[in-house]
LUMTIVO-895709 format. One record per residue (C-alpha): x, y, z; residue in three letters. Coordinates in steps of 0.1 Angstrom, whole numbers, plus 5000, padded with zeros to 4 digits. Each point is the difference from the previous one (the first is absolute). Example, Ala and Ser with C-alpha at 12.3 -4.5 7.8 and 13.67 -1.06 7.14 Angstrom:
2
512349555078ALA;501450344993SER;
This chain:
557
867271366040MET;501750275019THR;501850224986PRO;503250005023LYS;503850034995SER;501849745030SER;503350094992SER;499150355014ALA;496650115008PRO;499450325000SER;500350115036ARG;502849785010ARG;501750084969SER;499850355002PHE;501549945041LEU;502649814984ALA;501050204974SER;500350315019THR;501749835033ALA;502649834973LEU;503150105019ALA;498449885035ALA;499049634988THR;503449885018ALA;500149765026VAL;502150235020ALA;501049975037GLY;498649915032GLY;500649655019ALA;501949754982PRO;498749734974LEU;501649634992LEU;503550034990ALA;501149824969ALA;503049895017CYS;499049685025GLY;497850155011GLY;496549855018THR;496250024996ARG;500350195035SER;500850304978GLY;502150215024LYS;502950094973LYS;500050304971GLU;499849824962GLY;497149794976THR;499549674993THR;500849874968SER;501149664980GLY;499849685017LYS;498250175033GLU;497350154976ALA;499449714985ARG;499049815029LYS;497450285006ILE;498250094974LEU;496749894987PRO;499849784972ALA;499150174965PHE;496649854985VAL;499150214966ALA;496450004992HIS;498450194975SER;495950045007VAL;499850254968VAL;503050024976ALA;501550344997PRO;499350214967ASP;503550085001ILE;502249765021PRO;502850135023PRO;503250024977VAL;503250175015ASN;498950065036GLY;497050164991SER;496549975016SER;497049814982ALA;498250174980GLY;495749944996PHE;498150274972THR;496749815000ARG;497249955026ALA;498849735012ILE;496249925005ALA;499049915037ALA;498149674987ALA;503849934989ASP;502350075028LEU;501649725015LYS;500449865037VAL;503549975014SER;498849935032VAL;497549745001PRO;499449985036GLU;500350265027ARG;503149955019LEU;499450205031GLY;499249875035ALA;498150295014GLY;503050225018SER;499150355008ARG;503250154985ILE;501150405008THR;501650124969VAL;502350325005MET;500650174966SER;500950304981PRO;496750244985TYR;500350274983TRP;496450215000GLY;496649965025THR;500349615009PRO;496249845000PRO;498249875028SER;501149655011GLY;496549844995ASP;500050064962ASN;498749824977PRO;503249944981TYR;501749875031TYR;497049795006ALA;500349834966ALA;503649935006MET;499949885034ASN;497349784988ASP;502049864970ALA;502749925016ILE;498949895035GLY;501550265024VAL;498950255018ARG;502750354992THR;499950305024VAL;501650244981TRP;502350305020GLN;500450234967ASN;502950275012GLN;500750304977ASP;502449924973GLY;501550325003ASN;501149945035THR;500749614998TYR;503449975008ASP;499350175037GLU;497349835006LYS;501749664988LEU;503150055026GLY;498050095031ALA;497949674995VAL;503049804992LEU;501250105032ALA;496949985019SER;498749645012SER;496750064981GLY;500949904963ILE;496949954977PRO;500249604988ASP;500950144966VAL;501750304991VAL;501150154967ILE;503350124997VAL;501050204961PRO;503649964996GLY;500350395005TRP;499249985035ASN;503149725005LEU;502250255016THR;501450035037GLY;498849775023LYS;497249854981ILE;502049754978PRO;501149865033GLY;496349995014ALA;499249804969VAL;502649725013ASN;498650075034ALA;496350015001LYS;498749804970PHE;499549614991GLU;502249794984ASP;497749884971LEU;502549714988GLY;497949765018PRO;497650084980TYR;501050094969LEU;503949854994SER;500249754969GLY;497049804992ASP;497950155031GLN;498650244982VAL;498649794980LYS;497050045022ASP;499650374984PHE;500249944960PRO;499650414996ASN;503350035022LEU;501949734983ALA;499250184970ALA;501850315017VAL;503450024979PRO;503449885023THR;501450364995ASP;497550155021ALA;500249705026TRP;503650045004LEU;500150365006ARG;497149935026SER;502949825024ILE;500650205030PHE;502349915029GLY;500649644981GLY;496549955002ALA;496950034972LEU;497950255021ARG;498450234974GLY;497549944973ILE;500950184971PRO;498550234978MET;501649914961PRO;501350274978ALA;501749984963SER;503750025009TYR;500150294967VAL;500550335010VAL;496750145010ASN;500950384994ILE;499050114961ALA;501250324986PRO;496250074986PHE;499750244971TYR;496850194988ARG;499849804967LYS;496950234986ASP;502050305003LEU;503249854985PHE;498149924965GLU;498450275002LYS;503350254999ARG;502249754984GLY;502149885025TYR;502149684998GLU;500649805035PRO;503750035010PRO;502449754996ARG;503150125019THR;500350245032ALA;501350294972ASP;496749954981GLU;498150005027PHE;501550325012LEU;499850184966SER;496549904998LEU;499450155038ALA;501450304989LYS;497350024966GLU;497349885019ILE;500250305029THR;498250335001SER;499850155033ALA;498050274986ARG;497049724988SER;500749835030LYS;501649714987VAL;502949835011TRP;501549694986ALA;500049775030CYS;499649955038ASP;502849865020ASP;501849714982MET;502649875023LYS;498049675006TRP;500449984961SER;503150124999ALA;501349725020PHE;498949724979SER;501850224968MET;503049985009PHE;499849675020GLY;500650075040VAL;499049705015LEU;496949995022SER;499050205027GLY;496749825007ASN;501649815027ASP;503550095020LYS;501149654992ALA;499250074961LEU;502850305003GLY;502549734996TRP;501549784980ASP;503149844986LEU;502150214975VAL;503049864982GLU;500449765030GLY;499450295028LYS;497250075019LEU;498550394994VAL;497450205008ASN;497950214981ARG;500950305013VAL;503949934991GLU;499649974961THR;500350254972ALA;496749904989GLU;498550115030TYR;501450334996LEU;499450044967GLU;496349925005ALA;500150325026LEU;501950214978GLU;497849974969TRP;497050035023THR;501650335008ARG;500350164971LYS;496249954990LEU;499150225032TYR;502750224987ALA;498850004967ALA;496450155017GLY;498849684980VAL;498049875034VAL;497250175012HIS;500450235027PRO;497849815024ASP;502249684999ALA;503050205009LYS;498350145034ALA;498649645004VAL;495850115003GLN;497349904983GLY;499749684982ASP;501449854969ALA;497449864987GLY;497850255000ASN;502050264980ARG;500649724976PHE;496449944992THR;499950414998ALA;502350014973GLY;502650235022GLN;502749714999VAL;499849744973LEU;502249745016ILE;500049885035TYR;501149675016ASN;498049825020GLN;498749645009ASP;499049824970LEU;496449955012SER;499150354994HIS;499849954966TRP;496649855003TYR;499050195029ALA;500850344984LYS;498749874968THR;496849945017VAL;499650325019GLU;500650204967GLN;497749784983ALA;497450324991GLY;503150174989THR;499950004963PRO;502949864981GLY;501949935034PHE;502649764993ALA;503149895021MET;503049754992GLY;503149895019ALA;503450064986LEU;502049684995ASP;503450035018PHE;503150064981PHE;503649995010GLY;501150385005HIS;502049994969ALA;498049844978GLY;499349634995GLY;498649735032ASP;499250125035PRO;501749765029THR;497549935025LEU;499849875035TYR;497149835012ALA;498050055029VAL;498949825032GLN;497249764992PRO;498450055031ALA;499250345021GLY;496949955019ILE;499149735026TRP;497849895030ALA;501449825025PHE;498449795029VAL;500650115035ARG;502849745018LYS;498349755026GLY;496749944978SER;497949665002SER;500749764974ALA;496250074989LYS;500050414998LEU;503549944975VAL;498449794978ARG;497050235003ASP;501950274988VAL;501549764972LEU;496549954989ALA;499150374997MET;503850054981ALA;499049704983ASN;496550174981PHE;501650344999THR;502849844980ALA;497149884973ALA;501050054967PRO;498550224971TYR;497049844987GLY;498549905033THR;497049985019LYS;502450065032GLU;502050284981ARG;497050154987MET;498350035036LEU;503450135017THR;500350254973ASP;496250134995TYR;498049865029GLY;496749894994VAL;498250084965GLU;496950195010GLY;501350145029THR;503550144995HIS;499949984961TYR;498249974968THR;500849844967VAL;499550234974GLU;501049874968LYS;501749695006GLY;502350215025LEU;499550065039PRO;499550355009VAL;500250095042LYS;497350215010ASN;500850255031ASP;499449745026LYS;502249784979GLY;502850265004THR;500050085033ILE;499949645012GLU;501949794977VAL;503350115001ALA;503650005023GLY;499049705020THR;499849634991PHE;502350084965ASP;503250035024TYR;499349675016THR;501549834973GLY;500150054962ASP;500549764970PRO;502849984974ALA;500750384983ALA;497450074975TYR;498050304982VAL;496549994990ALA;498350314985HIS;496949834980PRO;498550384998ASP;503750104980ARG;501349664987PRO;502450274980ASP;501450135036ILE;500349655013ALA;501949884966ARG;502250315003ALA;501049975036GLN;501049614994VAL;501850064970GLU;501950275016TRP;501349795027GLN;500749744972GLN;502250214981ARG;501850205032MET;500349585014GLY;502149924971ALA;502550285012PHE;499949895039THR;502549865019LYS;499849825035LYS;502550135025THR;501849785027SER;497650065027PHE;497050014980TYR;496849795017GLY;501550075036LEU;498750185034THR;503350105012ILE;500550165034THR;503150215002GLU;501950025035PRO;498050295019THR;503550205001ARG;499850094963TRP;495950045001THR;500150394993ASN;503449994982LEU;498250094968ALA;497250185009ASP;501050334987ASP;501249924967PHE;496150074985GLU;499750335012GLN;503050084983LEU;499549824966GLU;497050255002ASP;501750285008ASP;502649994979ILE;497849894966VAL;498350395013ARG;503450135001GLY;500150095036ARG;502849765003LYS;503149904973LYS;500849664988ILE;503350075023GLY;497649965031ASP;499249704988MET;503449894998ARG;501050125037ARG;497049815015ALA;500949684980VAL;503550065017SER;498450015032ASP;497749724996TRP;503249784994ARG;501650125031SER;497250005020GLY;499049634996GLY;499649984964GLY;503149784995ASP;499449785025GLN;496449944992LEU;501149894965ARG;502149745018ASP;496849915016TRP;498749974971TYR;502449814983ARG;500549765031LYS;496249934992LEU;500349924965LEU;502849775001ASP;498549815031GLU;496349994987SER;500550044961GLY;497750184977PRO;496349975003ALA;499550094966ALA;499749754970ASN;
């Protein structure tokens, strides 16, 4: 069965991590208000509590193949073994599609395959639909998405990544896409068993404008950015993993030798936020939480400033690679080349870089466990449980909607099924061969079986690397350990649209963070920016979020 990390597939996880701060649902025309709103979705806010429970699909768990490593503390499930073709299960016993022609617009990185390729044909035949893919350049997808949603020519299905939910796009989601509740809410979802097994948190995150509009790509809520280190070089040189922020800085100074072109680390800002217990920047709403009864934003906290100051010390000490300071090149390449021994990136890099360096003798990487900056346990905050959605054009016929759901049900098949194998690897002999019990894509498979159907539906988060079971186990066990220290904040799991008058209020903070850690600005500049933010609307926005919380209640359990 396919080596895969469904919680962070390589392309999507990379983009999610590099766009971490942009995944907020911000701006645009409003969604449903928590306070006495209606299904018309004419007010800002969110949908939580009793209203959400009326909308959410029933959860019906299934375990086609029991995971080798069960999910714990919000982790993904883990699979370390391959499953022979003869032992693959069937999760879609009969073709559910009724033959609809479905146009799908999706981001794509690279050169899209031709529309009549054998992978598309095999998937269409298995599902019972006829898809027409309108693949768009992923690097400029936000521009295309905005233009298409402003037009009258919207495709039947549109894939929307969370980092593109900015400007007017959230409002367009509410106005231009179908309410899937009549097909999925409550027991209706049982018509699509694989969708019924999608975690409730992911469905909650898919409520837009008071209606269940999105088909989610579920993810683990455990922080997805890990501080990787060169385990082989640490062991060779006798370095011990640090357990405090001060130890990290001392070790970094010991490691760094500019003359030898070796620096301790790349930019570590993301990891610093976790070390110092800063509220999540994964989503604007997650940046708010109650602290001693008062609703506080992450930028107002001492932990936020301390994390920036510590990261600034790394740069000032000269232990950060110069290219990181100049914001150029690729941190992962510097890491594998041994130019830096520590960098932070999406957890999926553990597998991707290990496989990439399979021909490098002795190469080994590990992930540092997060620690509290002064030692002891960290305080970590949950990220959102879904961040990419498939939406169905408003006004679509019931037949087309059900055929889209049939497609999503097929692609949400779990690990260990024929449907999952076809979705991830295509047709045996055409797109892949089995070598030593493992599927290996050929060139055709690499070109054709990528970045399309896998966006239309996904199962609960899992990690499966039968070719590298050690990495699969390491990834999941890292999530389990970090999950033990992870808190869900008051707005976890909710899709929230802020009033448009405050849409761009915090736009400059990320650039200011980067300027401060690189020494171009001072911590005092951030204090002034926070003061300006408060007087320019931040305090009013706090009141708005507090009212939302008081009237809707927290979503987190």
